[in-house]
N, C-alpha and C positions, 0 to 999 in steps of 0.2 A: 504494500500500500504506500502511495506517495503522501508526503506531508499535505499537499494541496487537496488531495482527495479526502483525507481525514478532516481538514479544516472545513471543506465544503459540507461534509456530513454533519459536523458539529453545528455549523451555522444553520443548516436546514432544519435540524431538530429544534433549535431554539425558535427560529422564525415561524416554523409550521406548527409548533406547539406539541410535538410528540414524534416518536420514532416511526409510527405507521404513516403519518402524513408526510414526513421527510422522505421515507422510502418511496412513496408514490410520486413525489416531486422529482426525485433523482432517478427514478426508474430502476430501483434496486429492491432487494428484499429487506424486510424489517430486521432480520438477523444480521444482514450484511452491514446496515447502517449502525446497529448497536455495536458490532465488532469493530468498526472503524473508530467510533467515539471512544471505545474502551482502549484501543491501541494508542490513540492520541493521548489519553490520560496517562497510560503506562509510560509512554515515551517522555512526556513532560514531567512525570513524577508528582502530579497534583490531581486532585479531584476537581472536575469542572462542573459536573452536574450532581445534585442530590436526587436520588431516585427513590420512589416508593412504588407500590404496585400499580397506582393509578396516575401518578403525576411526577413531575420533576421540577427542580428549581436550580437556578445558577448559584454556585458558590461565589465568594468574593473573587477568587482567582478566575473563575469562569467568566465573570462580568468583564474583568480586565482583558482576558484573552479574546472574548467575543468582539470587543471594540477593535483590537488589533487585527483579528481575523477579517472582519468586515472591511477595514481599510485596505488590507493586502489584496483580498479577492476583488474588490471594486477597482483598485489600481490596475490589476492584471486584466480585468475585463476592458478597461479603458484603453490600455496599451494594445490589446488585440483589435479593438475597434479602430484605433488610429492607423494601425498597419493595414487593415483590410478595407478601409473606407475608400470610396471611389475617387475622391479628390487627389490630384497629383501633388506630391510634395517631395522634398529632398533635392538631390542633384541628378539631373539627367545628362548623360554624356553621349554626345552625338559626333559622328564623323561623316563628312560629305565632301564631294569634289569642290575645288576652290571656287571657280567662277560660278558654277551652279549654286553653290551655297550662298554666295554673296547676292546674286541676282534674284534667285527664286526662293531659296529656303529661308533666308533670314527674315523676310517679312512675316512668314508663318510662325517662326520661332518667337519673334518679338510680340506678336499678338497673343501667343500662348502665355508668355511672361506677364503680359498686361492682365490677363484673365485669371491667373493663379498666383496669388501672392506668396504661397508657401513653396513655390518651385524655383529652382535655379537651373540654368542650362549652360553646360560647357560644350562649345562647338569647336572641333578641330577641322580646319578646311585644308585639304590637300588632295592631290590626284593619285595618291599611291595605293589606295584601297587597303585600309588598315585591317588588322586582325581583331575582330570584335571581341572575342572571348579573351584572347591573350593580352590585349591592351586595355581591357576593362570598359569597353563602350557598351551602352545600352542599346543603341541603334546605329547602324551604318547605312548610309544612302549610297546606292550604286547606280551607275548608268551603264547599260550593257545591251548587246544584242542577244546574249544568252548568259546565264549564270552557271558557274561550276557547281558540281555536286557538293552539297554542304548539309550539315546537321541543323543549320539555321533556318528559321522561318523567313520566307521572302514574300513580302506583300507588294504586288505590282500597283504603282500609283498611276501610271499612264505612259503614253508614247512620248518620245523625244525625237523631234525632227532634225534633220541635217540639211544644210543648204550650201551650195557651191557659190562662192562670192569673191569679189576683189574690189579694190578701190578704183574709182574712175581714172585716177592718174596712172595706175599700172596698165589698165586696159588701153589708154591712149598711147602708151609707149609700146606695148607688146601685142596688142590686138585682142579681140574678143573670141573665145572659143565658142563654136556652134555645135560641136558634138563631143561626147566624152573622149573620143580618140584624140582630140586636139590638146587635151591636158598634158599629154606626153611632151609637148613642145613648149610648155610653160614652166615658170618658176613656181614650184609647189611648196606651200607652207603646210607642214604635216604634223598632226598631233601624234607624236611617236617619240619615245626616248631614244637616245643615242643616234639620232639622225637617220634612222632607217627609213626606207621607202615604204610605200603602202599600196595595196591592191584595192581598187574600188570597183564595185559591180553596179552598173546602172541599168535600169529597165524602163521601157515605155511600150507603146503599142507596136512599135516596129521590131521589138526584140530585146536582147540583152547585150550589153557591151562591158567587157572586163578590161580595166585599164591599170597597168602597173606604172607607178610613179616613183620618181627619185626625189628625195627631200632636198630642196634648196635650203630650207630651214626645218629642222626637226626639233620639237619642244615637248616637254612633258606636262605642260599646263595650257589650257585654252586661253588664259589671260594673256600670256605671251603671244599666242597666235593672233589674238584680237589686235594687239598693238602693232604687230608686223603687218597685218592686213591693212590697217588704217594708214600706215606709212607707205603703202604702195609696194611692198616687197614681193608680192606674188598673189597666187590664188590659193584658197583653202577650202576644204570641205569641213565646215564648222557646225557644231550644234547651234540650233537657232537661238537658244537663250544667250549665247555669248555675243551674238552680233545683231540681235533684233533691233536695238536702238539705233545702231549705225545704218542698218537697212532702212529704217523708218525715216532718218534724216538725210539720206542720200550719201553718207560717207562711204558706204559700201553698196555694191550693185549685185543683185542675185543673177546667177548664170545657170544655163542648162535647166531652166525651170520646167521644161516638158519631160524631163527625166526624173526618175525617183531612185532613191538609195534604200538599202535594207533597213528595216525598222529597228530602232533602239527603244528601250524603255527605262524608266526610273523605278527603282525598287527600294523599299525600306526593309532592312534585314535585322532580325533580332533573335534572341535565344528563346525558344518556345518552352513549353512545359505546363504544369498545372498551376504555377504561381508566377505569372507574368506581372511585374510590379505595375501599380496603377499609373505611375508616371509614364511608363513605356506604352501601356495600352492607350492612354489618352493621347500621347504624341502620335502614335500610328493612326489612330482614328482621325486626328486632326489633319494629318497629311492626306489621307484618303478623301476627307471632306473638302480639301482645298486643291483637288487635282486640276481644277481649271486654272489655277495659278502656277502649279508646280509642273504641269505637263502640257504638251502641245495637242493632245487628243487622247 
């Protein structure tokens, strides 16, 4: 028998006015409740209840112990309620791609902070794809055409579009590509580490075109790609979120608009199980609820 079980039996006997009523409340037999109270008295070395054949009364020690027992059990119940309650609280640790995090994720995070005073959010933004479990994140946001096998739960938020674009200054100097094949003759700015080239697959009603490109600039962050594009360094296949403002104000021009690229999506990944913290559940639900802001479709 645990100490808490004995204390619960003792309080139930006093509050319910007898062993039979306490047993009904606790879902136990009368003999079991009596045994627990006797074990409590034996362990404490004091008599808590004066018993007669028909009634009982508290001893002086029993009155003192009842007050302490009530406080301890009520504090425990409150602690359990606080842990299990729906409202997010504590520190939520999130990892996300750099440019995507700044442009699309942070407005959603900021709104969540405004709505939940007991929540703090630590956001690490980079394009490396962190180890959620090993590095202690609650949620990691990934953009991919497919996800690797993982024990993590992946919640799809929505589609991420890519667009071929360049600055008007570059097109004036180098010409405007009219087919995907033309990209082989242009300075390509590529989201790829170590300056590697990249293969792109374009489709439209006329068929499929596969283009192998060499990186004039290779970079591991879309933020650097955006700067190089605006400076007229070349052409890039960029996620729309990184260039949408530049496309809107004319700093960049969309190209090959009648061709489409393979679909990408944004995912929120977290560790599943029976006890997903409220802060994580609320954050995931908020991401899904704001897919119009976070995704392109």
